[in-house]
C-alpha positions as CSV (number, residue, x, y, z in Angstrom):
1,X,0.1,0.0,0.1
2,X,2.7,2.8,0.8
3,X,4.3,1.7,-2.7
4,X,1.2,3.2,-4.0
5,X,0.5,5.8,-1.7
6,X,4.1,7.2,-1.7
7,X,4.2,7.9,-5.5
8,X,0.2,9.2,-5.5
9,X,1.2,11.9,-2.8
10,X,4.3,12.9,-4.8
11,X,2.0,13.2,-8.0
12,X,-0.2,15.1,-6.5
13,X,2.1,17.4,-4.5
14,X,3.9,18.1,-8.2
15,X,0.6,18.9,-9.8
16,X,-0.3,21.4,-6.9
17,X,2.9,23.2,-7.1
18,X,2.9,23.6,-10.9
19,X,-0.9,24.9,-10.8
20,X,0.5,27.3,-8.4
21,X,3.5,28.4,-10.0
22,X,1.3,28.7,-13.5
23,X,-1.4,30.8,-11.5
24,X,1.3,33.1,-10.2
25,X,3.1,33.4,-13.7
26,X,0.3,34.6,-15.7
27,X,-2.2,37.9,-15.5
28,X,-5.7,37.5,-14.4
29,X,-7.8,37.3,-17.3
30,X,-10.2,39.0,-15.5
31,X,-8.4,42.6,-15.3
32,X,-10.3,45.4,-16.5
33,X,-8.4,47.6,-18.9
34,X,-7.5,51.3,-18.3
35,X,-10.1,53.4,-17.6
36,X,-11.0,56.1,-20.2
37,X,-11.4,59.7,-18.9
38,X,-10.6,63.5,-19.3
39,X,-6.9,64.7,-19.0
40,X,-5.9,68.2,-19.0
41,X,-1.9,69.1,-19.4
42,X,0.4,71.9,-20.4
43,X,2.9,72.1,-22.6
44,X,4.5,75.5,-22.5
45,X,1.9,77.9,-23.0
46,X,-0.3,75.1,-24.7
47,X,-3.2,73.5,-22.8
48,X,-4.1,69.6,-23.5
49,X,-7.4,68.2,-23.1
50,X,-7.5,64.7,-23.9
51,X,-9.9,61.7,-23.2
52,X,-8.0,58.6,-23.0
53,X,-5.9,56.8,-21.0
54,X,-3.9,58.7,-18.7
55,X,-0.2,58.6,-19.5
56,X,-0.6,56.7,-22.8
57,X,-1.0,57.5,-26.5
58,X,-4.4,55.8,-26.2
59,X,-6.4,59.0,-27.0
60,X,-9.8,59.2,-28.7
61,X,-10.1,62.9,-28.9
62,X,-7.7,66.1,-28.0
63,X,-8.0,69.5,-28.0
64,X,-5.2,72.0,-27.9
65,X,-5.2,75.8,-27.4
66,X,-2.9,78.8,-26.1
67,X,-4.0,81.7,-23.9
68,X,-6.1,84.2,-25.8
69,X,-7.1,82.1,-28.8
70,X,-10.9,82.3,-29.7
71,X,-10.7,78.8,-30.7
72,X,-9.1,74.9,-29.9
73,X,-7.7,72.7,-32.2
74,X,-9.5,69.4,-32.7
75,X,-7.2,65.9,-32.7
76,X,-8.8,62.4,-32.9
77,X,-10.8,59.9,-34.7
78,X,-14.0,61.7,-32.5
79,X,-14.3,65.3,-32.8
80,X,-17.0,67.1,-31.1
81,X,-20.5,66.8,-33.1
82,X,-21.3,70.4,-33.3
83,X,-22.5,72.8,-36.7
84,X,-19.5,75.4,-35.3
85,X,-16.6,72.6,-36.1
86,X,-14.3,73.6,-38.6
87,X,-12.7,71.0,-40.5
88,X,-9.4,71.9,-41.7
89,X,-8.9,69.7,-45.0
90,X,-8.9,72.0,-47.1
91,X,-5.4,73.0,-45.4
92,X,-2.1,71.2,-45.9
93,X,-2.6,68.2,-43.2
94,X,-0.1,67.6,-40.4
95,X,1.7,64.7,-39.1
96,X,-0.1,63.6,-36.5
97,X,2.2,62.9,-33.7
98,X,0.3,60.1,-32.3
99,X,0.0,57.4,-35.2
100,X,2.6,58.9,-37.5
101,X,0.0,59.5,-40.5
102,X,-1.8,62.7,-41.4
103,X,-3.5,64.7,-38.4
104,X,-7.6,64.5,-38.7
105,X,-7.6,68.2,-37.7
106,X,-10.5,70.5,-37.0
107,X,-11.0,73.9,-35.1
108,X,-14.0,74.5,-32.7
109,X,-14.6,77.9,-31.1
110,X,-14.2,78.1,-27.4
111,X,-17.6,79.4,-26.9
112,X,-19.3,76.5,-29.3
113,X,-22.5,75.0,-27.0
114,X,-21.2,71.5,-27.0
115,X,-18.0,72.7,-24.9
116,X,-19.9,74.7,-22.5
117,X,-22.7,71.4,-22.3
118,X,-19.4,69.7,-21.4
119,X,-18.2,72.0,-18.7
120,X,-21.8,72.5,-17.3
121,X,-23.1,69.3,-17.7
122,X,-20.2,66.6,-18.5
123,X,-21.8,65.1,-21.4
124,X,-20.2,66.0,-24.8
125,X,-21.7,64.9,-28.2
126,X,-19.3,63.5,-30.8
127,X,-19.1,62.0,-33.9
128,X,-16.8,59.8,-35.8
129,X,-15.9,56.6,-38.1
130,X,-18.3,54.6,-35.2
131,X,-21.0,57.0,-35.3
132,X,-22.9,59.4,-32.6
133,X,-22.4,59.1,-29.1
134,X,-21.7,60.9,-26.1
135,X,-18.4,60.7,-24.0
136,X,-19.2,61.9,-20.2
137,X,-17.2,63.5,-17.5
138,X,-17.3,63.4,-13.6
139,X,-17.3,66.4,-11.5
140,X,-13.6,66.5,-11.2
141,X,-13.1,66.1,-14.5
142,X,-15.7,69.1,-15.3
143,X,-13.5,71.4,-13.8
144,X,-10.8,70.2,-15.6
145,X,-12.7,71.4,-18.8
146,X,-14.0,74.7,-17.2
147,X,-9.9,75.0,-16.2
148,X,-8.9,74.4,-19.8
149,X,-11.9,76.8,-21.5
150,X,-10.8,79.6,-18.9
151,X,-6.9,79.3,-19.6
152,X,-7.6,79.4,-23.6
153,X,-9.8,82.0,-23.3
154,X,-7.8,84.3,-21.4
155,X,-4.8,86.5,-22.9
156,X,-3.5,87.4,-19.7
157,X,-2.3,84.0,-18.5
């Protein structure tokens, strides 16, 4: 009986060790993907308001401006759904720093109702290749939008 029990216990022990080491080596399959959200940053005098994953190149929408400008430049696969959006397709296309290809650039007035709604209620209607939908901002993100709009519209900063 011992001749059978000892190898069986040893085999079960090896299986347990192998299963445990495999579980610690692999990443959990249920790990949530990084959260998308609104982020504000400054690069010199330029302010950047982006919707995407923080500290990454995963951006769906980015708006840039400098103090005193009446408009923000919009980049990305999504753009605000606004009749005031001015497509820059008639101008020479710039290289998109995120993708390396041509940038899909547009401009939008800082006072456009769609941007004011984002700051006030946390909702931005957008459109892109995937269709029309809405990006949302929580209370803290709404403050970032307000800061972006105030910074860009202020020519004394």
